Structure formats: C-alpha cells, structure tokens
DOSE-170236 format. One record per residue (C-alpha): residue number from 1; residue in three letters; x, y, z. Coordinates in steps of 0.2 Angstrom, whole numbers, plus 5000, padded with zeros to 4 digits. Each point is the difference from the previous one (the first is absolute). Layout:
N
pt nr->NUM | rest->ALA | X->X | Y->Y | Z->Z;
...
END
This chain:
231
pt nr->1 | rest->MET | X->4976 | Y->5033 | Z->4891;
pt nr->2 | rest->THR | X->5008 | Y->5014 | Z->4990;
pt nr->3 | rest->PRO | X->5017 | Y->4994 | Z->4993;
pt nr->4 | rest->LEU | X->5015 | Y->5007 | Z->5010;
pt nr->5 | rest->PRO | X->5011 | Y->5012 | Z->4990;
pt nr->6 | rest->PRO | X->5018 | Y->4994 | Z->4997;
pt nr->7 | rest->ALA | X->5013 | Y->5007 | Z->5012;
pt nr->8 | rest->PRO | X->5016 | Y->5008 | Z->4993;
pt nr->9 | rest->ARG | X->5014 | Y->4987 | Z->5000;
pt nr->10 | rest->ALA | X->5011 | Y->5011 | Z->5009;
pt nr->11 | rest->THR | X->4987 | Y->5001 | Z->5014;
pt nr->12 | rest->VAL | X->4999 | Y->4981 | Z->5001;
pt nr->13 | rest->ALA | X->5018 | Y->4998 | Z->5000;
pt nr->14 | rest->ALA | X->5002 | Y->5013 | Z->5014;
pt nr->15 | rest->ALA | X->4986 | Y->4991 | Z->5010;
pt nr->16 | rest->LEU | X->5009 | Y->4983 | Z->4998;
pt nr->17 | rest->THR | X->5017 | Y->5007 | Z->5006;
pt nr->18 | rest->ASP | X->4992 | Y->5008 | Z->5015;
pt nr->19 | rest->ILE | X->4990 | Y->4985 | Z->5006;
pt nr->20 | rest->ALA | X->5015 | Y->4988 | Z->4998;
pt nr->21 | rest->ALA | X->5007 | Y->5009 | Z->5016;
pt nr->22 | rest->LEU | X->4986 | Y->4991 | Z->5010;
pt nr->23 | rest->GLY | X->5008 | Y->4983 | Z->4998;
pt nr->24 | rest->SER | X->5004 | Y->4986 | Z->4988;
pt nr->25 | rest->PHE | X->4982 | Y->4995 | Z->4996;
pt nr->26 | rest->PHE | X->4997 | Y->5017 | Z->4994;
pt nr->27 | rest->SER | X->5014 | Y->5000 | Z->4988;
pt nr->28 | rest->VAL | X->4996 | Y->4998 | Z->4981;
pt nr->29 | rest->ALA | X->5014 | Y->5003 | Z->4988;
pt nr->30 | rest->ALA | X->4995 | Y->5011 | Z->4985;
pt nr->31 | rest->GLY | X->5008 | Y->5001 | Z->4983;
pt nr->32 | rest->GLU | X->5016 | Y->4992 | Z->4994;
pt nr->33 | rest->THR | X->5009 | Y->4990 | Z->5014;
pt nr->34 | rest->GLY | X->5013 | Y->4986 | Z->5000;
pt nr->35 | rest->GLY | X->4996 | Y->4982 | Z->5002;
pt nr->36 | rest->ALA | X->4988 | Y->4988 | Z->4992;
pt nr->37 | rest->TRP | X->4982 | Y->5004 | Z->5000;
pt nr->38 | rest->ARG | X->4984 | Y->4992 | Z->4993;
pt nr->39 | rest->PRO | X->4981 | Y->5004 | Z->5000;
pt nr->40 | rest->VAL | X->4993 | Y->4996 | Z->5017;
pt nr->41 | rest->THR | X->4986 | Y->4991 | Z->4991;
pt nr->42 | rest->ASP | X->5012 | Y->4987 | Z->4994;
pt nr->43 | rest->ALA | X->5006 | Y->4997 | Z->5018;
pt nr->44 | rest->TYR | X->4981 | Y->4999 | Z->5005;
pt nr->45 | rest->ALA | X->4997 | Y->4986 | Z->4987;
pt nr->46 | rest->GLU | X->5014 | Y->4990 | Z->5009;
pt nr->47 | rest->GLY | X->4993 | Y->5004 | Z->5017;
pt nr->48 | rest->LEU | X->5016 | Y->5010 | Z->5005;
pt nr->49 | rest->ALA | X->5008 | Y->4983 | Z->5000;
pt nr->50 | rest->HIS | X->5018 | Y->5007 | Z->5001;
pt nr->51 | rest->LEU | X->4996 | Y->5008 | Z->5016;
pt nr->52 | rest->VAL | X->4989 | Y->4986 | Z->5007;
pt nr->53 | rest->SER | X->5014 | Y->4987 | Z->4998;
pt nr->54 | rest->GLU | X->5013 | Y->5012 | Z->5008;
pt nr->55 | rest->ARG | X->4989 | Y->5003 | Z->5015;
pt nr->56 | rest->THR | X->4996 | Y->4982 | Z->5002;
pt nr->57 | rest->ALA | X->5018 | Y->4995 | Z->5001;
pt nr->58 | rest->ARG | X->5004 | Y->5015 | Z->5012;
pt nr->59 | rest->TYR | X->4986 | Y->4995 | Z->5011;
pt nr->60 | rest->GLY | X->5005 | Y->4981 | Z->5000;
pt nr->61 | rest->THR | X->4982 | Y->4995 | Z->4999;
pt nr->62 | rest->ARG | X->4991 | Y->4986 | Z->4991;
pt nr->63 | rest->GLU | X->4985 | Y->5011 | Z->4997;
pt nr->64 | rest->PRO | X->5002 | Y->5010 | Z->4985;
pt nr->65 | rest->ARG | X->4983 | Y->5008 | Z->5003;
pt nr->66 | rest->ILE | X->5008 | Y->5010 | Z->5014;
pt nr->67 | rest->ALA | X->5013 | Y->5007 | Z->4989;
pt nr->68 | rest->ALA | X->4987 | Y->5004 | Z->4987;
pt nr->69 | rest->SER | X->4989 | Y->5009 | Z->5013;
pt nr->70 | rest->ILE | X->5015 | Y->5011 | Z->5006;
pt nr->71 | rest->VAL | X->5006 | Y->5004 | Z->4983;
pt nr->72 | rest->GLN | X->4982 | Y->5005 | Z->4995;
pt nr->73 | rest->LEU | X->4999 | Y->5011 | Z->5016;
pt nr->74 | rest->GLY | X->5017 | Y->5008 | Z->4996;
pt nr->75 | rest->HIS | X->4995 | Y->5004 | Z->4982;
pt nr->76 | rest->ALA | X->4983 | Y->5007 | Z->5006;
pt nr->77 | rest->ALA | X->5010 | Y->5012 | Z->5011;
pt nr->78 | rest->ARG | X->5011 | Y->5005 | Z->4985;
pt nr->79 | rest->LEU | X->4984 | Y->5004 | Z->4990;
pt nr->80 | rest->TRP | X->4989 | Y->5009 | Z->5014;
pt nr->81 | rest->SER | X->5014 | Y->5010 | Z->5007;
pt nr->82 | rest->PRO | X->5005 | Y->5011 | Z->4985;
pt nr->83 | rest->VAL | X->4982 | Y->5001 | Z->4994;
pt nr->84 | rest->LEU | X->4994 | Y->5006 | Z->5017;
pt nr->85 | rest->GLY | X->5016 | Y->5011 | Z->5003;
pt nr->86 | rest->CYS | X->4999 | Y->5009 | Z->4983;
pt nr->87 | rest->LEU | X->4981 | Y->5003 | Z->5002;
pt nr->88 | rest->VAL | X->4999 | Y->5006 | Z->5018;
pt nr->89 | rest->LEU | X->5016 | Y->5010 | Z->4999;
pt nr->90 | rest->HIS | X->5000 | Y->5007 | Z->4983;
pt nr->91 | rest->GLY | X->4983 | Y->4997 | Z->4992;
pt nr->92 | rest->VAL | X->5006 | Y->4989 | Z->4987;
pt nr->93 | rest->LEU | X->4993 | Y->4983 | Z->4996;
pt nr->94 | rest->LEU | X->5014 | Y->4989 | Z->4992;
pt nr->95 | rest->ASP | X->4998 | Y->4991 | Z->4984;
pt nr->96 | rest->LEU | X->5006 | Y->4982 | Z->5003;
pt nr->97 | rest->GLY | X->4995 | Y->4994 | Z->4983;
pt nr->98 | rest->ASP | X->5018 | Y->4997 | Z->4994;
pt nr->99 | rest->LEU | X->5007 | Y->4995 | Z->5017;
pt nr->100 | rest->GLN | X->5016 | Y->4989 | Z->4999;
pt nr->101 | rest->GLN | X->5008 | Y->4989 | Z->5013;
pt nr->102 | rest->GLU | X->5018 | Y->4996 | Z->5003;
pt nr->103 | rest->ALA | X->5004 | Y->4983 | Z->4991;
pt nr->104 | rest->ASP | X->5009 | Y->4994 | Z->5016;
pt nr->105 | rest->GLY | X->4992 | Y->5010 | Z->5014;
pt nr->106 | rest->PRO | X->4984 | Y->5009 | Z->5006;
pt nr->107 | rest->GLY | X->5004 | Y->5017 | Z->4995;
pt nr->108 | rest->LEU | X->4988 | Y->5010 | Z->4988;
pt nr->109 | rest->ARG | X->5003 | Y->5012 | Z->4986;
pt nr->110 | rest->LEU | X->4989 | Y->5011 | Z->4989;
pt nr->111 | rest->PRO | X->5008 | Y->5003 | Z->4983;
pt nr->112 | rest->GLU | X->4993 | Y->5018 | Z->5000;
pt nr->113 | rest->PRO | X->4992 | Y->5009 | Z->5015;
pt nr->114 | rest->ARG | X->4982 | Y->5002 | Z->4995;
pt nr->115 | rest->GLY | X->4984 | Y->5003 | Z->5010;
pt nr->116 | rest->TRP | X->4985 | Y->5010 | Z->5002;
pt nr->117 | rest->THR | X->4995 | Y->5015 | Z->5010;
pt nr->118 | rest->ALA | X->4987 | Y->4997 | Z->5014;
pt nr->119 | rest->PRO | X->4989 | Y->5014 | Z->5006;
pt nr->120 | rest->PRO | X->5004 | Y->5005 | Z->5018;
pt nr->121 | rest->GLY | X->4988 | Y->4991 | Z->5012;
pt nr->122 | rest->GLU | X->4993 | Y->4989 | Z->4987;
pt nr->123 | rest->ALA | X->5010 | Y->4983 | Z->5000;
pt nr->124 | rest->PRO | X->4994 | Y->4989 | Z->4986;
pt nr->125 | rest->ILE | X->4997 | Y->4985 | Z->5010;
pt nr->126 | rest->SER | X->4994 | Y->4988 | Z->4986;
pt nr->127 | rest->GLU | X->5014 | Y->5005 | Z->4989;
pt nr->128 | rest->ILE | X->5013 | Y->4997 | Z->5014;
pt nr->129 | rest->TYR | X->4992 | Y->4983 | Z->5004;
pt nr->130 | rest->ARG | X->5001 | Y->4995 | Z->4981;
pt nr->131 | rest->LEU | X->5017 | Y->5006 | Z->4998;
pt nr->132 | rest->VAL | X->5007 | Y->4990 | Z->5014;
pt nr->133 | rest->MET | X->4988 | Y->4985 | Z->5004;
pt nr->134 | rest->THR | X->4993 | Y->4996 | Z->4983;
pt nr->135 | rest->GLU | X->5015 | Y->5005 | Z->4988;
pt nr->136 | rest->HIS | X->5014 | Y->4993 | Z->5011;
pt nr->137 | rest->LEU | X->4996 | Y->4989 | Z->5016;
pt nr->138 | rest->ALA | X->4986 | Y->4990 | Z->4991;
pt nr->139 | rest->ARG | X->5012 | Y->4996 | Z->4986;
pt nr->140 | rest->LEU | X->5013 | Y->4995 | Z->5012;
pt nr->141 | rest->ALA | X->4988 | Y->4989 | Z->5010;
pt nr->142 | rest->ALA | X->4995 | Y->4991 | Z->4984;
pt nr->143 | rest->GLY | X->5018 | Y->4996 | Z->4996;
pt nr->144 | rest->LEU | X->5005 | Y->4993 | Z->5017;
pt nr->145 | rest->ARG | X->5006 | Y->4982 | Z->4997;
pt nr->146 | rest->VAL | X->4995 | Y->4995 | Z->5018;
pt nr->147 | rest->LYS | X->4983 | Y->5001 | Z->5007;
pt nr->148 | rest->VAL | X->4997 | Y->5014 | Z->5012;
pt nr->149 | rest->ALA | X->4983 | Y->5004 | Z->5007;
pt nr->150 | rest->PRO | X->4992 | Y->5016 | Z->4991;
pt nr->151 | rest->ARG | X->4995 | Y->5007 | Z->5017;
pt nr->152 | rest->LEU | X->5017 | Y->4999 | Z->5006;
pt nr->153 | rest->LEU | X->5007 | Y->5009 | Z->4985;
pt nr->154 | rest->TYR | X->4986 | Y->5014 | Z->5002;
pt nr->155 | rest->GLY | X->5006 | Y->5001 | Z->5018;
pt nr->156 | rest->ASN | X->5018 | Y->5002 | Z->4995;
pt nr->157 | rest->ALA | X->4994 | Y->5014 | Z->4988;
pt nr->158 | rest->ALA | X->4990 | Y->5009 | Z->5013;
pt nr->159 | rest->SER | X->5015 | Y->4998 | Z->5013;
pt nr->160 | rest->ALA | X->5012 | Y->5008 | Z->4987;
pt nr->161 | rest->LEU | X->4988 | Y->5014 | Z->4996;
pt nr->162 | rest->ALA | X->4997 | Y->5004 | Z->5019;
pt nr->163 | rest->GLU | X->5019 | Y->5000 | Z->5003;
pt nr->164 | rest->ALA | X->5004 | Y->5011 | Z->4986;
pt nr->165 | rest->ALA | X->4987 | Y->5013 | Z->5005;
pt nr->166 | rest->ARG | X->5006 | Y->4999 | Z->5018;
pt nr->167 | rest->GLU | X->5018 | Y->5003 | Z->4995;
pt nr->168 | rest->ILE | X->4995 | Y->5015 | Z->4990;
pt nr->169 | rest->LEU | X->4990 | Y->5007 | Z->5015;
pt nr->170 | rest->ARG | X->5015 | Y->4997 | Z->5011;
pt nr->171 | rest->ALA | X->5013 | Y->5007 | Z->4989;
pt nr->172 | rest->ARG | X->4990 | Y->5015 | Z->4994;
pt nr->173 | rest->PRO | X->4986 | Y->5003 | Z->5013;
pt nr->174 | rest->VAL | X->4994 | Y->5017 | Z->4993;
pt nr->175 | rest->ARG | X->5001 | Y->4997 | Z->4981;
pt nr->176 | rest->GLY | X->4995 | Y->4982 | Z->5003;
pt nr->177 | rest->ARG | X->4985 | Y->5002 | Z->5010;
pt nr->178 | rest->ASP | X->4989 | Y->4994 | Z->4985;
pt nr->179 | rest->ALA | X->5008 | Y->4983 | Z->5001;
pt nr->180 | rest->GLY | X->4988 | Y->4994 | Z->5013;
pt nr->181 | rest->PRO | X->4983 | Y->5004 | Z->4991;
pt nr->182 | rest->LEU | X->5008 | Y->4993 | Z->4984;
pt nr->183 | rest->ALA | X->5005 | Y->4984 | Z->5008;
pt nr->184 | rest->ARG | X->4983 | Y->4998 | Z->5008;
pt nr->185 | rest->SER | X->4991 | Y->5002 | Z->4984;
pt nr->186 | rest->LEU | X->5011 | Y->4988 | Z->4991;
pt nr->187 | rest->LEU | X->4998 | Y->4987 | Z->5014;
pt nr->188 | rest->ASP | X->4981 | Y->5001 | Z->4997;
pt nr->189 | rest->THR | X->5001 | Y->4997 | Z->4981;
pt nr->190 | rest->GLY | X->4999 | Y->4984 | Z->4990;
pt nr->191 | rest->ASP | X->5010 | Y->4985 | Z->5007;
pt nr->192 | rest->LEU | X->5008 | Y->5010 | Z->5013;
pt nr->193 | rest->ARG | X->4984 | Y->5002 | Z->5009;
pt nr->194 | rest->GLY | X->4999 | Y->4989 | Z->5016;
pt nr->195 | rest->THR | X->5019 | Y->4996 | Z->5000;
pt nr->196 | rest->GLY | X->5003 | Y->5010 | Z->5016;
pt nr->197 | rest->VAL | X->4997 | Y->5015 | Z->5010;
pt nr->198 | rest->VAL | X->5010 | Y->5016 | Z->5004;
pt nr->199 | rest->THR | X->5001 | Y->5001 | Z->5019;
pt nr->200 | rest->GLY | X->5007 | Y->5017 | Z->5004;
pt nr->201 | rest->PRO | X->5004 | Y->5018 | Z->4994;
pt nr->202 | rest->ASP | X->5017 | Y->4994 | Z->4995;
pt nr->203 | rest->LEU | X->4993 | Y->4988 | Z->4987;
pt nr->204 | rest->ARG | X->5005 | Y->4985 | Z->5010;
pt nr->205 | rest->PHE | X->4991 | Y->4985 | Z->4991;
pt nr->206 | rest->ARG | X->4994 | Y->4983 | Z->5006;
pt nr->207 | rest->ARG | X->4997 | Y->4988 | Z->4986;
pt nr->208 | rest->ARG | X->4988 | Y->4985 | Z->5000;
pt nr->209 | rest->SER | X->5012 | Y->4988 | Z->4992;
pt nr->210 | rest->CYS | X->5018 | Y->4995 | Z->5002;
pt nr->211 | rest->CYS | X->5014 | Y->5001 | Z->4987;
pt nr->212 | rest->LEU | X->5008 | Y->4984 | Z->5007;
pt nr->213 | rest->TYR | X->5016 | Y->5008 | Z->5004;
pt nr->214 | rest->TYR | X->4999 | Y->4992 | Z->5018;
pt nr->215 | rest->ARG | X->5002 | Y->4983 | Z->4992;
pt nr->216 | rest->VAL | X->5018 | Y->5005 | Z->4995;
pt nr->217 | rest->PRO | X->5013 | Y->4991 | Z->5012;
pt nr->218 | rest->GLY | X->5004 | Y->5012 | Z->5014;
pt nr->219 | rest->ALA | X->4987 | Y->5014 | Z->4994;
pt nr->220 | rest->ARG | X->4987 | Y->5008 | Z->5011;
pt nr->221 | rest->LYS | X->4982 | Y->5007 | Z->4995;
pt nr->222 | rest->CYS | X->4999 | Y->5017 | Z->4992;
pt nr->223 | rest->GLY | X->4994 | Y->5015 | Z->5009;
pt nr->224 | rest->ASP | X->4983 | Y->5000 | Z->4991;
pt nr->225 | rest->CYS | X->4998 | Y->4981 | Z->5000;
pt nr->226 | rest->ALA | X->4982 | Y->4993 | Z->5003;
pt nr->227 | rest->LEU | X->5008 | Y->4986 | Z->5010;
pt nr->228 | rest->ASP | X->5008 | Y->5011 | Z->5013;
pt nr->229 | rest->ARG | X->4986 | Y->5000 | Z->5013;
pt nr->230 | rest->ALA | X->5010 | Y->5010 | Z->5012;
pt nr->231 | rest->ARG | X->4997 | Y->5016 | Z->4989;
END
C-alpha cells in the first residue's frame, strides 16, 4: 500500500472538534489541556487497573473480570469512534501513536493533532486495523490483570466498532454513508472476523459472545448480546 500523506494539523484539529459533537466516545482532547495525563501505553501495561478497580467497586461484584471486560469495551469505543468519525466524515486517519489517558479517568488526549489524508473511497482497512487492534487493544489485553477470554475481548472490540459506525450513520446520514461498508470490511478482518454479524441497514449488530455485563447485580443483557435469544 502507498503510504498516506500527512494531513495538515489544522485539518486534523478541525475534524476532532467536529466529531466531538457526536458524543463523549468521539471526544479526544488535542494540545495543551489541564489535568494529569500519561501515555496510554503505561495504562495498558497496568491493564487500566485504575478503571477496573473503580468499576468493580461500583458494580458491587466479586468478579473483577466483569469490570475488566466493560472497561475494555468502553476503551475500544473511545478508540473506534474518533478513528471512524474522522475518517468517514473528514477523510483523516488519526495518528494515535502518542495517545495519552487521564491519570484518574478514561478520557483521551493527543498532545498534537496529527494524522494522514486518506483517498476518497479507499479506506485503508489494514492500517485502521493495525492502528486500533494491534497497537492499542492487543496491548491492553496483554496487560489485563484478570483473565478474560480473548474471543470475548474481540467481541467487545467488534461491538464497539459497530456501534461507532452506527452512531456516525445516525447522526450524519448523508456524509456518514460510508460508515456501513467500512464497518463491514473491518468486521471481516483479523481477529474481528466471526465475532458477530450486522443485521440491518442501520448497522445493528449481533455478537457471538457476551461482555458479561448481565452478571452485574440488577443488570440486563445488552442489545447485541448473543445470550438474548429473543432477538
């Protein structure tokens, strides 16, 4: 594949500002901001332990793997959403190489808004997969301090991907029309293959695994859960 040309930083910054309006999972801070931040790779090495412990206490469960799964699912959404949003709506593939995370929360920041310009209609599937799955989610999985089945984590990644694409299409139905083909191509790539199926034009997704949230006291099965046989 021919290397993608760098995108002007002003273009990347404008794309990030625009997609932040789609929701909190699409929001990535850029440049100087307040608060304490650290390289997200350091947080991966600890398995996002600060978030897992907080979520375990909030859920009131004795199964930390549930919290680990939900934290990983949420983080996957915070990766896929801005990556897909910037690409589909602005033709910009984000550079997440220097990504940082809040020291005491889930928020993400890029010290500088950097990325590449993607040719219209030619989504770099392998590069997107590497960017999110290999460089980020695989490292997080390796750092988790509790055992969570790999297929469950892949299913979480797929669910987060499908929901991000679905939200783009819902919020920007004209400009976001490429979200569906892009999501389907990614869901047929690498460890995402076989994790579930898109069941309709609105990109509703049915996964083949369960994130375990239903095991939280008082919780219900998620809308795309493989265990919900009524759907």
